N, CA and C atoms as an extended XYZ file, in Angstrom:
300
Properties=species:S:1:pos:R:3:atomname:S:1:resname:S:1:resid:I:1 pbc="F F F"
N       152.776       32.831      -34.327 N   MET     1
C       153.048       33.644      -33.077 CA  MET     1
C       153.237       35.465      -33.143 C   MET     1
N       153.075       35.389      -32.777 N   GLU     2
C       152.980       36.747      -31.834 CA  GLU     2
C       153.744       37.488      -31.058 C   GLU     2
N       154.270       38.411      -31.588 N   PRO     3
C       155.367       39.361      -31.868 CA  PRO     3
C       154.813       40.002      -30.413 C   PRO     3
N       156.570       40.378      -29.611 N   HIS     4
C       156.346       40.464      -28.556 CA  HIS     4
C       156.051       42.103      -28.098 C   HIS     4
N       155.250       42.023      -27.316 N   PRO     5
C       154.557       43.798      -27.141 CA  PRO     5
C       155.524       44.729      -26.779 C   PRO     5
N       156.436       44.898      -25.721 N   ARG     6
C       157.992       45.575      -26.314 CA  ARG     6
C       158.611       46.013      -27.253 C   ARG     6
N       158.239       45.010      -28.777 N   THR     7
C       158.402       45.023      -29.966 CA  THR     7
C       158.620       46.378      -30.878 C   THR     7
N       159.211       47.194      -31.242 N   ALA     8
C       159.006       48.649      -31.797 CA  ALA     8
C       158.063       48.439      -33.162 C   ALA     8
N       157.434       49.112      -33.349 N   LEU     9
C       155.871       48.943      -34.703 CA  LEU     9
C       156.403       49.393      -35.866 C   LEU     9
N       157.486       50.403      -35.703 N   CYS    10
C       158.336       49.835      -37.072 CA  CYS    10
C       160.412       50.406      -37.585 C   CYS    10
N       160.408       50.311      -38.287 N   THR    11
C       162.104       50.057      -37.770 CA  THR    11
C       162.749       51.631      -38.010 C   THR    11
N       161.843       52.303      -39.105 N   GLY    12
C       162.221       53.947      -38.932 CA  GLY    12
C       161.933       55.087      -37.356 C   GLY    12
N       161.570       54.657      -36.639 N   GLY    13
C       161.248       55.055      -35.734 CA  GLY    13
C       159.714       55.503      -35.639 C   GLY    13
N       159.817       56.553      -34.702 N   LEU    14
C       158.420       57.011      -35.101 CA  LEU    14
C       158.611       58.333      -34.890 C   LEU    14
N       157.861       59.551      -35.656 N   ARG    15
C       157.242       60.227      -36.661 CA  ARG    15
C       156.160       61.490      -36.032 C   ARG    15
N       156.886       62.329      -35.020 N   SER    16
C       156.718       63.473      -34.036 CA  SER    16
C       154.705       63.700      -35.198 C   SER    16
N       154.031       64.573      -34.883 N   LEU    17
C       153.018       65.195      -35.133 CA  LEU    17
C       152.360       66.271      -34.694 C   LEU    17
N       152.330       67.035      -36.052 N   ALA    18
C       151.584       67.877      -35.614 CA  ALA    18
C       153.276       69.434      -35.247 C   ALA    18
N       153.962       69.094      -35.398 N   ASN    19
C       154.938       70.321      -35.275 CA  ASN    19
C       155.220       71.621      -35.614 C   ASN    19
N       155.627       72.598      -35.124 N   PRO    20
C       155.949       73.754      -35.314 CA  PRO    20
C       156.242       74.047      -36.496 C   PRO    20
N       155.719       75.038      -37.119 N   LYS    21
C       156.478       75.121      -38.572 CA  LYS    21
C       156.816       77.014      -38.374 C   LYS    21
N       158.125       76.807      -38.810 N   PRO    22
C       158.297       78.198      -38.588 CA  PRO    22
C       157.965       79.137      -39.875 C   PRO    22
N       157.444       80.883      -39.362 N   ALA    23
C       156.902       81.453      -39.739 CA  ALA    23
C       157.656       82.570      -39.963 C   ALA    23
N       158.095       82.794      -41.000 N   ARG    24
C       157.792       84.758      -40.989 CA  ARG    24
C       156.610       85.730      -40.372 C   ARG    24
N       156.395       86.204      -39.684 N   VAL    25
C       155.695       87.228      -39.106 CA  VAL    25
C       156.319       89.065      -38.866 C   VAL    25
N       155.385       89.676      -39.712 N   GLU    26
C       155.519       90.951      -38.876 CA  GLU    26
C       155.145       90.993      -38.008 C   GLU    26
N       154.848       92.360      -36.934 N   ALA    27
C       154.873       92.062      -35.495 CA  ALA    27
C       154.769       93.378      -35.666 C   ALA    27
N       153.022       93.898      -35.423 N   ARG    28
C       153.762       95.364      -34.775 CA  ARG    28
C       153.081       94.971      -33.277 C   ARG    28
N       153.781       96.607      -32.015 N   ASP    29
C       153.677       96.511      -30.277 CA  ASP    29
C       153.624       94.875      -29.990 C   ASP    29
N       153.913       93.659      -30.997 N   GLY    30
C       153.981       92.467      -30.627 CA  GLY    30
C       152.922       91.761      -31.277 C   GLY    30
N       152.257       92.117      -31.759 N   LYS    31
C       150.713       91.347      -32.428 CA  LYS    31
C       151.351       91.369      -33.822 C   LYS    31
N       150.797       90.058      -34.631 N   PRO    32
C       151.004       89.730      -35.758 CA  PRO    32
C       150.291       90.602      -37.005 C   PRO    32
N       150.866       90.936      -37.920 N   VAL    33
C       149.888       92.022      -38.822 CA  VAL    33
C       150.407       90.920      -39.699 C   VAL    33
N       151.138       90.964      -40.667 N   ALA    34
C       151.318       90.204      -41.848 CA  ALA    34
C       152.037       88.624      -41.391 C   ALA    34
N       151.816       87.575      -42.286 N   VAL    35
C       152.385       86.322      -42.124 CA  VAL    35
C       152.549       85.891      -43.280 C   VAL    35
N       153.658       85.303      -43.403 N   GLN    36
C       154.574       84.136      -45.009 CA  GLN    36
C       154.622       83.173      -44.291 C   GLN    36
N       153.743       82.116      -44.308 N   ARG    37
C       153.917       81.255      -44.580 CA  ARG    37
C       155.017       80.400      -45.011 C   ARG    37
N       155.728       79.048      -43.834 N   ASN    38
C       156.896       79.152      -44.504 CA  ASN    38
C       156.731       77.579      -45.796 C   ASN    38
N       156.113       78.093      -47.324 N   ARG    39
C       156.075       76.871      -47.472 CA  ARG    39
C       156.529       77.672      -49.471 C   ARG    39
N       156.387       76.762      -50.322 N   PRO    40
C       157.146       76.720      -51.309 CA  PRO    40
C       156.098       78.145      -52.094 C   PRO    40
N       156.740       79.752      -52.689 N   GLY    41
C       155.502       79.975      -53.462 CA  GLY    41
C       154.615       80.588      -52.143 C   GLY    41
N       154.882       80.983      -51.129 N   SER    42
C       153.461       81.593      -50.008 CA  SER    42
C       154.141       83.455      -50.195 C   SER    42
N       153.424       84.268      -50.211 N   GLU    43
C       153.310       85.263      -49.924 CA  GLU    43
C       153.429       85.789      -49.303 C   GLU    43
N       153.605       87.858      -48.771 N   LEU    44
C       153.122       87.767      -47.753 CA  LEU    44
C       151.867       88.557      -46.872 C   LEU    44
N       151.116       87.846      -46.159 N   GLN    45
C       148.881       87.667      -46.439 CA  GLN    45
C       149.358       88.508      -44.760 C   GLN    45
N       148.484       89.982      -44.926 N   PRO    46
C       148.077       91.023      -43.954 CA  PRO    46
C       147.037       89.486      -42.917 C   PRO    46
N       147.174       90.589      -41.100 N   VAL    47
C       146.253       89.860      -40.778 CA  VAL    47
C       145.063       90.477      -40.708 C   VAL    47
N       144.105       89.842      -40.741 N   VAL    48
C       142.638       90.764      -40.723 CA  VAL    48
C       141.988       91.218      -39.740 C   VAL    48
N       142.319       89.968      -39.139 N   ARG    49
C       141.399       90.025      -37.541 CA  ARG    49
C       142.373       89.156      -36.600 C   ARG    49
N       142.303       89.439      -35.173 N   ILE    50
C       143.090       88.773      -34.314 CA  ILE    50
C       141.441       87.606      -33.608 C   ILE    50
N       141.451       86.591      -33.496 N   GLU    51
C       140.237       85.987      -33.330 CA  GLU    51
C       140.736       85.212      -31.543 C   GLU    51
N       141.457       84.832      -31.384 N   ASP    52
C       141.967       84.608      -29.926 CA  ASP    52
C       143.155       85.120      -30.191 C   ASP    52
N       144.375       85.167      -28.142 N   ASN    53
C       145.674       85.272      -28.015 CA  ASN    53
C       145.507       84.500      -26.438 C   ASN    53
N       146.328       83.417      -26.369 N   TRP    54
C       147.032       83.372      -25.282 CA  TRP    54
C       148.348       83.300      -25.056 C   TRP    54
N       148.190       83.239      -23.643 N   ARG    55
C       149.538       82.944      -23.107 CA  ARG    55
C       150.049       81.895      -22.607 C   ARG    55
N       151.356       80.872      -22.426 N   ILE    56
C       151.454       79.351      -21.820 CA  ILE    56
C       152.765       79.269      -21.612 C   ILE    56
N       153.038       79.553      -20.137 N   VAL    57
C       154.390       78.964      -19.500 CA  VAL    57
C       154.424       78.188      -18.606 C   VAL    57
N       155.032       76.579      -19.385 N   ASP    58
C       155.296       75.159      -18.629 CA  ASP    58
C       156.397       74.828      -18.254 C   ASP    58
N       156.988       74.053      -17.856 N   GLU    59
C       157.848       73.324      -17.558 CA  GLU    59
C       158.866       74.535      -16.867 C   GLU    59
N       158.911       75.566      -16.064 N   TRP    60
C       159.368       76.565      -15.500 CA  TRP    60
C       160.500       76.394      -14.582 C   TRP    60
N       160.545       74.880      -13.790 N   TRP    61
C       160.924       74.153      -13.226 CA  TRP    61
C       162.280       73.394      -14.318 C   TRP    61
N       162.259       73.498      -15.291 N   ARG    62
C       163.638       72.921      -16.157 CA  ARG    62
C       164.455       74.161      -16.733 C   ARG    62
N       165.380       73.067      -17.196 N   PRO    63
C       166.818       74.448      -17.340 CA  PRO    63
C       166.346       75.339      -19.164 C   PRO    63
N       165.724       74.578      -19.389 N   HIS    64
C       164.684       75.428      -20.806 CA  HIS    64
C       163.196       75.123      -20.515 C   HIS    64
N       162.926       76.274      -20.191 N   PRO    65
C       160.970       76.324      -20.344 CA  PRO    65
C       161.119       76.368      -21.601 C   PRO    65
N       159.574       76.353      -21.054 N   ILE    66
C       158.491       76.667      -22.083 CA  ILE    66
C       157.449       78.103      -21.971 C   ILE    66
N       158.144       79.099      -23.045 N   ALA    67
C       156.511       80.730      -22.408 CA  ALA    67
C       156.925       81.354      -24.567 C   ALA    67
N       155.226       80.846      -24.591 N   ARG    68
C       155.197       81.117      -26.091 CA  ARG    68
C       153.679       82.388      -25.872 C   ARG    68
N       153.079       83.115      -26.591 N   THR    69
C       152.283       83.955      -26.786 CA  THR    69
C       151.519       83.283      -27.882 C   THR    69
N       149.974       82.567      -27.513 N   TYR    70
C       149.725       82.331      -29.371 CA  TYR    70
C       148.723       82.920      -29.618 C   TYR    70
N       148.704       82.778      -30.859 N   TYR    71
C       147.272       83.729      -32.470 CA  TYR    71
C       147.341       83.174      -32.177 C   TYR    71
N       145.649       84.016      -32.240 N   ARG    72
C       144.586       82.642      -33.303 CA  ARG    72
C       144.033       83.981      -34.891 C   ARG    72
N       144.735       83.797      -35.596 N   VAL    73
C       144.782       84.791      -37.159 CA  VAL    73
C       143.366       84.483      -38.071 C   VAL    73
N       142.761       85.322      -38.166 N   THR    74
C       142.447       85.301      -39.997 CA  THR    74
C       143.432       86.127      -40.733 C   THR    74
N       143.704       85.614      -41.828 N   LEU    75
C       144.399       86.060      -43.903 CA  LEU    75
C       143.348       86.782      -43.907 C   LEU    75
N       144.166       87.511      -45.100 N   GLU    76
C       143.329       88.638      -45.696 CA  GLU    76
C       142.627       87.426      -46.765 C   GLU    76
N       142.788       86.428      -46.733 N   ASP    77
C       143.124       85.509      -47.966 CA  ASP    77
C       141.341       84.275      -47.328 C   ASP    77
N       141.331       84.494      -46.130 N   GLY    78
C       140.109       83.902      -45.784 CA  GLY    78
C       140.502       82.699      -44.848 C   GLY    78
N       141.887       82.160      -44.573 N   ARG    79
C       142.544       81.383      -44.139 CA  ARG    79
C       142.501       81.156      -42.501 C   ARG    79
N       142.891       80.459      -41.787 N   THR    80
C       143.182       80.884      -40.131 CA  THR    80
C       143.935       80.123      -40.039 C   THR    80
N       144.833       80.700      -38.922 N   LEU    81
C       145.994       79.877      -38.454 CA  LEU    81
C       146.558       79.834      -36.776 C   LEU    81
N       147.007       78.972      -36.314 N   THR    82
C       147.238       79.671      -34.778 CA  THR    82
C       148.663       80.057      -35.164 C   THR    82
N       149.185       80.872      -34.882 N   LEU    83
C       150.892       81.657      -34.720 CA  LEU    83
C       151.266       81.759      -32.659 C   LEU    83
N       152.490       81.202      -32.911 N   TYR    84
C       153.594       81.612      -31.216 CA  TYR    84
C       154.386       82.329      -32.044 C   TYR    84
N       154.853       82.645      -30.849 N   HIS    85
C       156.139       83.909      -30.428 CA  HIS    85
C       156.793       83.293      -29.465 C   HIS    85
N       157.852       82.728      -29.158 N   ASP    86
C       158.575       81.985      -28.883 CA  ASP    86
C       159.321       83.376      -27.806 C   ASP    86
N       158.605       83.092      -26.023 N   ASP    87
C       158.907       84.057      -25.859 CA  ASP    87
C       159.909       84.567      -24.069 C   ASP    87
N       160.865       82.871      -24.884 N   THR    88
C       161.423       81.952      -23.354 CA  THR    88
C       163.323       82.445      -24.262 C   THR    88
N       163.524       84.377      -24.643 N   HIS    89
C       164.788       85.219      -24.392 CA  HIS    89
C       164.089       86.537      -25.455 C   HIS    89
N       163.998       87.427      -24.493 N   GLU    90
C       163.710       88.588      -25.040 CA  GLU    90
C       163.877       88.974      -26.037 C   GLU    90
N       164.444       89.458      -26.703 N   LEU    91
C       165.360       89.179      -27.744 CA  LEU    91
C       164.612       88.489      -29.304 C   LEU    91
N       163.949       87.381      -28.789 N   THR    92
C       164.207       86.897      -30.113 CA  THR    92
C       162.938       87.022      -30.663 C   THR    92
N       163.541       86.568      -32.159 N   THR    93
C       162.207       87.192      -32.919 CA  THR    93
C       161.415       85.912      -33.741 C   THR    93
N       161.373       84.837      -32.810 N   ALA    94
C       161.048       83.517      -33.360 CA  ALA    94
C       159.666       83.400      -33.730 C   ALA    94
N       158.474       83.088      -34.763 N   TRP    95
C       157.542       83.024      -34.814 CA  TRP    95
C       157.382       81.314      -35.279 C   TRP    95
N       156.630       81.239      -34.922 N   PHE    96
C       156.265       79.435      -36.053 CA  PHE    96
C       154.432       79.498      -36.184 C   PHE    96
N       154.201       78.854      -37.049 N   GLU    97
C       152.717       78.281      -37.358 CA  GLU    97
C       152.739       77.219      -36.216 C   GLU    97
N       151.783       76.874      -35.680 N   GLN    98
C       151.019       75.180      -34.883 CA  GLN    98
C       150.614       74.921      -35.600 C   GLN    98
N       150.762       73.235      -36.435 N   VAL    99
C       150.434       72.957      -37.021 CA  VAL    99
C       149.209       72.228      -36.777 C   VAL    99
N       147.259       71.592      -36.914 N   TYR   100
C       146.497       70.693      -36.099 CA  TYR   100
C       146.913       69.935      -36.742 C   TYR   100
């Protein structure tokens, strides 16, 4: 017997993929200069290069719009990360690592 097509796929619910993770970022003039990832044993790593940056503003019509400035950076140890700053409030220091 086939299950009903609207039956849930699993009992535990769905899990979001690629959720951003908080990151400790030291910034100068609004640009990242060092990053400490939110992982055990992670140390502050200098940013040696900003590869790219872009800004998105979305869902401006909603009560909580999205406004972010993204940076694709290379760290001193050679790792490349995508970081973003939450720009929804002027005084926020909220930085995140976007995981793909």
